[in-house]
Residue frames as a rotation matrix with the C-alpha (Angstrom) as fourth column:
MET 1
0.752 0.658 -0.044 63.42
0.596 -0.650 0.472 -77.58
0.282 -0.381 -0.880 -59.31
ARG 2
-0.143 -0.818 0.557 65.52
0.395 -0.563 -0.726 -74.46
0.908 0.117 0.403 -58.97
GLY 3
0.269 0.160 -0.950 66.28
0.963 -0.037 0.267 -73.26
0.007 -0.986 -0.164 -55.45
PRO 4
0.945 0.052 -0.322 67.19
0.116 -0.976 0.184 -69.83
-0.305 -0.211 -0.929 -54.11
ALA 5
0.726 -0.686 0.044 70.32
-0.236 -0.308 -0.922 -68.14
0.646 0.659 -0.385 -55.46
TRP 6
0.233 -0.680 0.695 72.24
-0.972 -0.191 0.139 -68.58
0.039 -0.708 -0.705 -52.18
GLN 7
0.658 0.042 0.751 72.01
-0.248 0.955 0.164 -72.37
-0.711 -0.294 0.639 -52.57
HIS 8
0.875 -0.360 0.325 74.22
0.453 0.366 -0.813 -72.09
0.174 0.859 0.483 -55.63
GLU 9
0.570 -0.701 0.428 76.93
-0.617 -0.710 -0.341 -70.07
0.543 -0.070 -0.837 -53.85
GLY 10
0.027 -0.658 0.752 79.99
-0.964 0.182 0.194 -71.54
-0.265 -0.730 -0.630 -52.21
ASP 11
-0.771 -0.380 -0.511 80.60
-0.489 0.867 0.092 -75.25
0.408 0.321 -0.855 -51.88
ASP 12
0.375 0.859 -0.348 78.05
-0.382 0.485 0.786 -77.96
0.845 -0.162 0.510 -51.27
PRO 13
-0.142 -0.448 0.883 78.48
-0.986 -0.014 -0.166 -78.83
0.087 -0.894 -0.439 -47.59
ASP 14
-0.961 -0.128 -0.246 78.75
-0.076 0.975 -0.209 -82.29
0.267 -0.182 -0.947 -46.15
TYR 15
-0.210 0.975 -0.070 75.15
-0.069 0.056 0.996 -83.50
0.975 0.213 0.055 -46.00
ARG 16
-0.124 0.131 -0.984 75.53
0.901 0.431 -0.056 -84.21
0.416 -0.893 -0.171 -42.26
PHE 17
-0.884 -0.226 -0.409 75.93
0.388 -0.841 -0.376 -80.48
-0.259 -0.491 0.831 -41.57
THR 18
-0.744 0.667 0.041 72.89
-0.424 -0.518 0.742 -79.65
0.516 0.535 0.669 -43.68
LEU 19
-0.011 0.761 -0.648 70.81
0.291 0.623 0.726 -82.30
0.957 -0.181 -0.228 -41.91
ALA 20
-0.413 -0.196 -0.889 72.01
0.909 -0.026 -0.417 -81.10
0.058 -0.980 0.189 -38.49
ASN 21
-0.994 0.075 -0.078 71.01
-0.074 -0.997 -0.010 -77.55
-0.079 -0.004 0.997 -39.44
GLU 22
-0.401 0.902 -0.160 67.57
-0.334 0.019 0.942 -78.81
0.853 0.431 0.294 -40.48
ARG 23
-0.069 0.343 -0.937 67.17
0.749 0.639 0.178 -80.68
0.659 -0.689 -0.301 -37.18
THR 24
-0.788 -0.246 -0.565 67.97
0.570 -0.639 -0.517 -77.47
-0.234 -0.729 0.644 -35.33
PHE 25
-0.841 0.538 0.052 65.36
-0.419 -0.709 0.567 -75.64
0.342 0.455 0.822 -37.41
LEU 26
-0.101 0.838 -0.536 62.79
0.068 0.543 0.837 -78.30
0.993 0.048 -0.112 -36.55
ALA 27
-0.366 -0.081 -0.927 63.66
0.904 0.204 -0.375 -77.98
0.219 -0.976 -0.002 -32.85
TRP 28
-0.979 0.033 -0.202 62.96
0.017 -0.971 -0.237 -74.24
-0.204 -0.235 0.950 -33.05
ILE 29
-0.517 0.843 -0.151 59.63
-0.475 -0.136 0.869 -74.96
0.712 0.521 0.471 -34.76
ARG 30
-0.088 0.449 -0.889 58.74
0.595 0.740 0.314 -77.46
0.799 -0.501 -0.332 -32.02
THR 31
-0.730 -0.223 -0.647 59.55
0.666 -0.444 -0.599 -74.81
-0.154 -0.868 0.473 -29.44
ALA 32
-0.900 0.435 -0.014 57.27
-0.419 -0.855 0.305 -72.34
0.120 0.280 0.952 -31.22
LEU 33
-0.204 0.856 -0.476 54.47
-0.152 0.453 0.879 -74.92
0.967 0.251 0.037 -31.30
ALA 34
-0.283 0.042 -0.958 54.97
0.852 0.470 -0.231 -75.65
0.441 -0.882 -0.169 -27.59
LEU 35
-0.944 -0.055 -0.326 54.72
0.207 -0.866 -0.456 -71.93
-0.257 -0.498 0.828 -26.77
LEU 36
-0.642 0.759 -0.105 51.57
-0.577 -0.388 0.718 -71.65
0.504 0.522 0.688 -28.85
ALA 37
-0.082 0.598 -0.797 50.06
0.295 0.779 0.554 -74.72
0.952 -0.190 -0.240 -27.16
GLY 38
-0.611 -0.209 -0.764 50.98
0.787 -0.060 -0.614 -73.29
0.083 -0.976 0.201 -23.78
GLY 39
-0.962 0.264 -0.061 49.20
-0.261 -0.963 -0.065 -70.05
-0.076 -0.047 0.996 -24.59
VAL 40
-0.316 0.884 -0.346 46.07
-0.460 0.176 0.870 -71.87
0.830 0.434 0.351 -25.76
LEU 41
-0.141 0.217 -0.966 46.05
0.635 0.768 0.080 -74.15
0.760 -0.602 -0.246 -22.72
LEU 42
-0.862 -0.229 -0.452 46.56
0.500 -0.534 -0.682 -71.23
-0.086 -0.814 0.575 -20.38
HIS 43
-0.808 0.589 0.005 43.68
-0.560 -0.770 0.306 -69.35
0.184 0.244 0.952 -21.95
GLN 44
-0.128 0.828 -0.546 41.32
-0.410 0.457 0.789 -72.32
0.903 0.325 0.281 -21.95
PHE 45
0.271 0.231 -0.935 42.08
0.439 0.834 0.333 -74.13
0.857 -0.501 0.124 -18.71
ALA 46
-0.702 -0.538 -0.467 43.36
0.665 -0.261 -0.699 -71.56
0.254 -0.802 0.541 -16.21
ALA 47
-0.026 0.822 0.568 39.93
0.347 -0.526 0.777 -70.07
0.937 0.217 -0.272 -15.54
THR 48
0.674 0.333 -0.660 40.50
0.707 -0.032 0.706 -69.76
0.214 -0.942 -0.257 -11.79
LEU 49
-0.367 -0.871 -0.326 43.48
0.909 -0.410 0.070 -67.44
-0.195 -0.271 0.943 -12.07
GLU 50
0.797 0.581 0.166 42.79
0.597 -0.799 -0.071 -63.73
0.091 0.156 -0.984 -11.68
PRO 51
0.030 0.741 -0.671 43.04
-0.395 -0.607 -0.689 -61.04
-0.918 0.286 0.274 -12.96
ARG 52
0.483 0.313 0.818 41.79
0.481 0.686 -0.546 -62.47
-0.732 0.657 0.181 -16.22
VAL 53
0.977 -0.111 -0.181 43.23
-0.209 -0.645 -0.735 -59.63
-0.035 0.756 -0.654 -18.31
VAL 54
0.123 -0.986 0.116 46.76
-0.904 -0.063 0.424 -60.57
-0.411 -0.157 -0.898 -17.21
LEU 55
-0.106 -0.088 0.990 46.12
0.006 0.996 0.089 -64.20
-0.994 0.015 -0.105 -18.06
VAL 56
0.794 0.436 0.424 44.80
0.437 0.077 -0.896 -63.32
-0.423 0.897 -0.129 -21.51
SER 57
0.772 -0.565 -0.289 47.77
-0.630 -0.741 -0.234 -60.98
-0.082 0.363 -0.928 -22.03
VAL 58
-0.173 -0.851 0.495 50.22
-0.657 0.475 0.586 -63.76
-0.734 -0.223 -0.641 -21.20
SER 59
0.173 0.325 0.930 48.37
0.395 0.842 -0.368 -66.13
-0.902 0.431 0.017 -23.55
VAL 60
0.980 0.194 0.045 48.46
0.129 -0.443 -0.887 -63.62
-0.152 0.875 -0.459 -26.39
ALA 61
0.444 -0.888 -0.119 52.12
-0.853 -0.459 0.249 -62.88
-0.275 -0.009 -0.961 -25.70
LEU 62
-0.184 -0.492 0.851 52.94
-0.199 0.867 0.457 -66.58
-0.963 -0.085 -0.257 -25.95
GLY 63
0.560 0.464 0.686 51.14
0.580 0.372 -0.725 -66.73
-0.591 0.804 -0.061 -29.30
LEU 64
0.954 -0.239 -0.181 53.04
-0.300 -0.785 -0.542 -63.71
-0.013 0.571 -0.821 -30.57
ILE 65
0.097 -0.964 0.249 56.36
-0.798 0.074 0.598 -65.10
-0.595 -0.257 -0.762 -29.38
ALA 66
0.025 -0.014 1.000 55.55
0.272 0.962 0.007 -68.37
-0.962 0.272 0.027 -31.17
SER 67
0.893 0.354 0.278 54.80
0.365 -0.209 -0.907 -66.45
-0.263 0.912 -0.316 -34.38
VAL 68
0.695 -0.698 -0.171 58.06
-0.717 -0.691 -0.094 -64.49
-0.053 0.188 -0.981 -34.20
LEU 69
-0.057 -0.742 0.668 60.03
-0.553 0.580 0.598 -67.62
-0.831 -0.335 -0.443 -33.36
SER 70
0.482 0.299 0.823 58.61
0.449 0.723 -0.526 -69.39
-0.752 0.623 0.214 -36.42
VAL 71
0.987 -0.125 0.099 59.90
0.017 -0.538 -0.843 -66.64
0.159 0.833 -0.529 -38.71
VAL 72
0.456 -0.865 0.207 63.22
-0.880 -0.405 0.248 -66.27
-0.131 -0.295 -0.946 -36.90
SER 73
0.251 -0.362 0.898 63.84
-0.147 0.903 0.405 -70.01
-0.957 -0.233 0.173 -37.02
TYR 74
0.782 0.039 0.622 63.75
0.580 0.320 -0.749 -69.91
-0.228 0.947 0.228 -40.82
THR 75
0.855 -0.481 0.191 66.02
-0.319 -0.780 -0.539 -66.88
0.408 0.400 -0.821 -41.06
ARG 76
0.326 -0.745 0.581 68.42
-0.790 0.122 0.600 -68.51
-0.519 -0.655 -0.549 -38.59
TRP 77
0.458 -0.116 0.881 68.43
0.297 0.954 -0.029 -71.76
-0.838 0.276 0.471 -40.61
ARG 78
0.907 -0.054 0.417 69.07
0.397 -0.217 -0.892 -69.82
0.139 0.975 -0.175 -43.81
ALA 79
0.693 -0.681 0.236 71.92
-0.688 -0.723 -0.063 -67.75
0.213 -0.119 -0.970 -42.29
ASN 80
0.249 -0.591 0.767 73.54
-0.507 0.595 0.623 -70.90
-0.825 -0.544 -0.152 -40.91
GLU 81
0.628 0.045 0.777 73.21
0.512 0.728 -0.456 -72.67
-0.586 0.684 0.434 -44.26
ILE 82
0.924 -0.307 0.229 74.86
-0.006 -0.609 -0.793 -69.74
0.383 0.731 -0.565 -46.06
ALA 83
0.463 -0.784 0.413 77.68
-0.875 -0.330 0.355 -69.64
-0.142 -0.526 -0.839 -43.51
ILE 84
0.333 -0.308 0.891 78.25
-0.074 0.933 0.351 -73.39
-0.940 -0.183 0.288 -43.87
ARG 85
0.817 0.031 0.576 78.38
0.548 0.275 -0.790 -73.10
-0.182 0.961 0.208 -47.67
ARG 86
0.768 -0.521 0.373 80.88
-0.192 -0.743 -0.641 -70.23
0.611 0.420 -0.671 -47.49
ARG 87
0.240 -0.665 -0.707 82.95
0.753 0.587 -0.296 -71.94
0.613 -0.462 0.642 -44.78
ARG 88
-0.386 -0.259 0.885 82.47
-0.261 -0.890 -0.375 -69.04
0.885 -0.376 0.276 -42.39
PRO 89
-0.988 0.056 -0.145 81.65
0.155 0.278 -0.948 -69.00
-0.012 -0.959 -0.284 -38.67
LEU 90
-0.197 0.980 -0.005 77.99
0.884 0.180 0.433 -69.36
0.425 0.081 -0.902 -37.78
PRO 91
-0.370 0.083 0.925 76.35
-0.059 -0.996 0.066 -65.98
0.927 -0.030 0.374 -37.06
TYR 92
-0.994 0.067 -0.090 75.45
0.087 -0.052 -0.995 -64.87
-0.071 -0.996 0.045 -33.54
SER 93
-0.307 0.950 0.060 71.79
0.410 0.075 0.909 -65.20
0.859 0.303 -0.413 -32.68
TRP 94
-0.796 0.115 0.595 69.94
-0.500 -0.680 -0.537 -62.91
0.342 -0.724 0.598 -30.29
VAL 95
0.065 0.937 -0.343 67.09
-0.490 0.329 0.807 -65.40
0.869 0.115 0.481 -30.17
LEU 96
-0.128 -0.151 -0.980 68.45
0.550 0.812 -0.197 -67.57
0.825 -0.564 -0.021 -27.35
PRO 97
-0.921 -0.196 -0.336 68.71
0.388 -0.424 -0.818 -64.82
0.018 -0.884 0.467 -24.71
ALA 98
-0.677 0.731 0.087 65.41
-0.691 -0.671 0.267 -63.29
0.254 0.121 0.960 -25.87
LEU 99
0.067 0.708 -0.703 63.60
-0.250 0.694 0.676 -66.63
0.966 0.131 0.223 -25.66
ALA 100
-0.422 -0.293 -0.858 65.10
0.711 0.480 -0.513 -67.35
0.562 -0.827 0.006 -22.24
GLY 101
-0.999 0.054 0.003 63.97
-0.047 -0.831 -0.554 -63.91
-0.028 -0.553 0.833 -21.06
ALA 102
-0.347 0.930 -0.116 60.45
-0.743 -0.198 0.639 -64.44
0.571 0.308 0.760 -22.37
CYS 103
0.073 0.335 -0.939 60.21
0.244 0.907 0.343 -67.82
0.967 -0.254 -0.015 -20.62
LEU 104
-0.740 -0.403 -0.538 61.55
0.618 -0.092 -0.781 -66.29
0.265 -0.911 0.317 -17.39
LEU 105
-0.884 0.443 0.149 59.03
-0.463 -0.875 -0.143 -63.45
0.066 -0.196 0.978 -17.54
THR 106
-0.061 0.895 -0.443 56.15
-0.539 0.344 0.769 -65.82
0.840 0.286 0.461 -18.30
ALA 107
-0.129 -0.046 -0.991 57.12
0.572 0.813 -0.112 -68.12
0.810 -0.581 -0.078 -15.44
ALA 108
-0.938 -0.262 -0.227 57.41
0.336 -0.525 -0.782 -65.18
0.085 -0.810 0.580 -13.05
VAL 109
-0.627 0.769 0.125 53.99
-0.724 -0.635 0.271 -63.77
0.288 0.079 0.954 -13.97
LEU 110
0.133 0.713 -0.689 52.28
-0.286 0.693 0.662 -67.17
0.949 0.108 0.296 -13.74
THR 111
-0.426 -0.345 -0.836 53.96
0.674 0.496 -0.548 -67.95
0.603 -0.797 0.021 -10.42
PHE 112
-0.994 0.082 0.077 52.78
-0.111 -0.816 -0.568 -64.60
0.016 -0.573 0.819 -9.07
LEU 113
-0.292 0.950 -0.110 49.23
-0.788 -0.174 0.590 -65.24
0.541 0.259 0.800 -10.27
LEU 114
0.053 0.268 -0.962 49.24
0.207 0.939 0.273 -68.69
0.977 -0.213 -0.006 -8.65
LEU 115
-0.731 -0.403 -0.551 50.42
0.608 -0.019 -0.794 -67.23
0.309 -0.915 0.258 -5.35
VAL 116
-0.910 0.399 0.110 47.84
-0.414 -0.879 -0.238 -64.43
0.002 -0.262 0.965 -5.38
SER 117
-0.251 0.890 -0.382 44.86
-0.587 0.174 0.791 -66.58
0.770 0.422 0.479 -6.40
């Protein structure tokens, strides 16, 4: 089975680096699934929190963040794999600060809603 063209560039890396990169990808996917599950749980089981529109907005935002993170995790894996093959430094990722900010904002909104309710 023929892979993408970038897999034929550079040198084949030590398999440990490739497997470590795949484990990182899977960790990002688990994070996306956890965000999605959090959004679903929030929507289904936080019926006592008001205003409901804010709760639904946070739930939808968590689902959207999970969707974006799923796509970004693949592009990050691919960019890291290319860098490893070409023996270059790993590229910077804006995902970590963005994800931390999204979690901070979600926690702040939910804490506020819990205090107000």
